N, C-alpha and C positions, 0 to 999 in steps of 0.2 A: 613479573612473567618475563621470560627472555626468550623462550623458545615455544612454538606452537606448532601442532599437526592438525592442517584441517583435510578432513575427509569427504570428499563432496566438492567438485570445483564449478558448479552452476553459479547462478547469479549470485545469492545471498553467501554462499563459501567464498567465491572470489573476491566479493566486494569485501567481506571481513578480512580475507587475507591481506588485501591491498592496502586496508586501513593499519591494519597489525605493521605489517612490511614498510609502511608510510613511518612509521612512529619508531622504528630499530628494532622491531621484534624479527627474530630469525624464524620465519614460516617455512615448514614442508608442505607439500602439497600431493595429495593422491586422489584418483578417481577411478571408478571401474572402466572408464574410456582414459588410456593413457594421453590420447592425445589434447583432450581436455584438460588436464591436469598441465602438459607442454604449452597449450594456449593460456593457462593462467600464469605461469612463470614467466613466459613471454611478455606478459603485460604488466611485470613487477611484483607479482603477489607472493612471490619465493621462490622455491626451488621445487621440483620434482624429484629430487634424489631424496632418499629416506635417510631419518634421522640416524645417526650413529648408537643413541642411547634414548633414554624417558625424555620427552619434552615435558614443559611445564603444563600443558593444557591440550587436550585434544578436543578438537569441534566437529561435529557430526554434522554434516548439513548434507543429508540424504532424504528422500522422501520419506513421510511419515511410517509407510508400511514396512522400509527396511531398517528403521532406527535401531530396534530391539535388536538385531541379529548383528549389524555393524558395530553398535556399542559393544555387545556381548562379546564378539571377538576381539574387540582392539583392549577391553578391559584384559580378557584373559591373556594377552599377550603382553600386558602391563606396558604401553606405549607411550603413558602419560600419568603424571601426578593426578591430574583432575579431567574428567570428562564431563561436556556439556552436547546436548544438541540444538538445533536451530529450528526444528521443523514447527509448521504452524499447528498441527493437533500435540497436545501434552498428554491427557489420560489415558489414550490407548497404548502408546508405547511405553510408559511407567509401569501399567499393570502388565504387559508384556515381559517387561524384565523381571518383575517380580514374580510370574509364572515360572521364568528361567530358573529363578533362584539366584539371581545376582545381586551383589552385595551393592547396594545402592550409595553408599555413604562417600566413594567419591565422586558420584554425579549428581548433575542438577540439569531439569527440563528448562529451557529458555525458548524464545521466541522474539525475534526482533520484528517490529510492525512497519515494516517498510519492504517493498518492492517492485515491480514494473508489470508491463503486460509483455516485455520481452523476457525471454530467459538465456541461460548460457552464460560463459566466462567473458564473452565478447559486451554483452551488458551492463556488465559489473562496474561499479566507481567505488572509489576509496568512501566519498561522502553520503554514500546511499542511506545510511542511518543516521547522520546527523541530525539532532534533535527529535527523532522518532522515539516513541515508546519502546523498551525493549524488555518485555516479560520475564520474569524468573519465577520459577514453580518448586522452590526448595521444600524438603517434607522435613520431619523430624530426624530423619537419618543422614541427611546432608551434613558433610563435613564442613565446618567454618572456612578452613583452607579453600575447599572448592568454590564454596559462596563468596568468598574474597576474589577469588581468580574469575569468577564470572562478572563480579563487579567493576573488575580491572578492564576485562575485556570491553564491557560495555562504555566505559569510561573512555578507553582507547579507541571506540568507535564514533566517540562524542553522541551517544544515544544516552535516553531518561529510562532509567531502572525502574520498574513496575512489579512491585512483588504480588502474587495470586496464589489462590489455589488452582490446581491444575484442570479440575473440571469445570471452575468457575472460568477459567481463562476458554475453556473449548464452547462454552455457551455462550460468551460474550464475540468471539469471532465469527459463532455461526451468524449473529445479526450484523456485525460491522464490516464483517469481509466477505466469508463464505456465501450468502444469499445475495448480497449485492453484485458478486460475479454470477450467480444464474440468473438474477432479473436483469443485469444488463445483457447476457447470452440470448435471453427469451424475447428482449425488445430487439436486438440487432437481429434475430433469426427471421421477424417479420419482414426485414428488408430484403431477405434472401431473393425472393421470388415476386418484390414489388415491381411495379411499372418503374419504367427509366423515368418517366417523367415525374413522378413520386420521389424518387432516389435524389434527382437532381434539385429538389425543393429542401434538401438537408443544410440545417443550419447548426448551429452552435449546440442548441439545445440537444438534438439527437448525439452529435459528437460528443457532449458531455455525459450523456448516459450510457453510451456504447464504447466508449475509450478502453476500457477493461474487459470487453468480449474480444478482443484480439489476442487475449492470453492463450497460454498453449493448453489445448484440451486434456492431452495426456497427464500433464502436470497435475490439472485441476480435477480429473477423475482419481487420481490417486489422494489429494487431499480432503476430497468429499466423501471417500470411502473410509476414509479415518475417522469422520466425525458426521455422520449420516443422521442420527437421531436427533441432536440440537438443530442441525438445519432444517431436517422435515418440519421440525415443531414452529421454527419461525417462517418456514413457507405456510403453512397450516393458516398461521394468524394473516397473512398476507391475501391467501387464497380467500380468507372469510371476507376480505376488506374490498376485494376484487368484486366477489358475487353483490355484495351491497352496493358497489360502485355502478354496476351494471344493471341492477335492480332500477338505482336513482336515474341512470340515463334511459333508461326504458322510460319510466316514469315521464321525464322530459319530454319525451316523444308523445306522451298521451293527448288525447283532447278533453279528458277530466281535470279539471282543475285542481282540484285534491292531488290528484297523481302527481301532477306539475309541482305542486308545492312539495310534496314530499321528496319528490326528485331533487329539487332546489336544495332543501334542506340538507339531503343526502350527500350531494357533491359538495357543499360549503363543509360538512361535517370533516370529510376525508382531506380536504385542504388545508382546513384550520389545525387538524392535528398535524399534517404534515408541517403546517407552517411553525409549531409546538416542536416537532421532534428536531427540525433542522437547525431551531434555535438552540438545543441542547450540544450541537456538534461543536467541540473546542475551538476557537480559533485561532490566529497569529502565535505561534510558538506555544501552543496548547493553553492559551490564556481563555477568558471568557470571550465568547464570540462579539464581533464588533459591528455595527452597521457601518459601513462606509459610502461615500457618494462616489459615482462614476462619473470620469471625465472620459467623453469618447471622442477619439481622435480618427480623422479618415487619412490612411496612407495608401500610395501606391507599392505596387511590389517590385521595389528596385532596393539594390544593395545600399546599406548604411540608412534607411529610413528609421530602423527601429531605434539604432544606436543614436541617431540626431534627435528623436523625442527624449529618449531617456537621458541626453545630454541638456537638453533643455530644460526639462524637467528638472535637473538637479540644480539648472542653475537659478532656478525659480526658489528655492530653499525649501520646497516641499517635498516631504518623506512620500514616496509612492509605496503603500502597502501589499499591494496584490496587483498583478496584470493578468488580462485575456486578451486574445486574439483571435477575432473574427473575419473569416475569410468569406469575400464574396463569391457568390456561385457565376461562373460564365465570365469574370472579370479579373484583371491583373489588378486587385485592389482589395482592401481589406479595412477592419474597424480593429483599432487597440482602445482598450478600455482600462484606464488606469485609477484604481481605487484609493481613494485617500479620505482623510479624514474630513468631516461635513464642513468642517469652518475652514478647511484649506482648498475646497474646490472652488472658489470663485477668483482666487490668488492664482491657482495654477492655470485656469481655463483663461485668465487674462494674460498670464505669462504667455501661454501656447499663441493665441491668437497674435500677440504683438511680434511673435517671432515666424509667423507667416503659417502656421498650421491651421486645417480647416477642422472645425469640433461639430460634432451631432449633437443636437439639443436631445 
């Protein structure tokens, strides 16, 4: 691949363009909003000038509802040797293209499993896809050259290719992406009219659960409108669990011993099933989930504090697997949680204490 055309310069389109341009691909950018394409170009994602001839690959980075029409126009104009889209829903756009009678030989549906709660070209980064799954949904009609172009794109973006059936993909993202967005938003909505005293008690748990609730509602309406059935199926299961959990909690309120016992069993059941499900979430770099020991370090909100912790942790020779920061409510202080292999925790704790850090047990 030497040339590419990115149609749609939002977060995903601009991030892909940045990754390609950074690896020597000549990228052309177009968007229904010319200012968005100019912004992406100014960031180094390519040029907003039209290509003089056919490019090697056209990347359609528009909302699911517009994929078929944009693709059909691009293919009719013959702008590229191969075409793919990066929408988060795959079955609907493909069926719409089939209904339009479009030749699907030069096309493949794809979906990079990466994103942010922020949107637009200014949120884009060249490393957005690094180490992330990138789903490819070829059909029997997909030309081998187009599949190879898609695989080259994934490699240039340093993502991990995953081949799936389009409808299986849509059921999967309903579970792991679309439903979590709605549930996060539902939990965050409880805070809208909550008492200010309650809101001031927000800790890391509520921040973790509601982080993606900051996403653009208009974007998510478009995504959910393209995959409503599978998302509704998952939510129906969640709703059944909620009903059982409410009954269990009411049982715990009861003065009847049998109802309290049933309530305890119901709560334990949902928590244990949650443990089992969480245990299936892939760990670092997509490997099997690992159990880490947490070394908690108290810090003040001063420049250089984090850099100092990481430098001292590095001098100890211990590899920090993950990091979480929890800010103290109403204070210029916080807690840095360094996650390490259990056998390395005592060594890291001792090294940090020796260098004057205050650890929380």
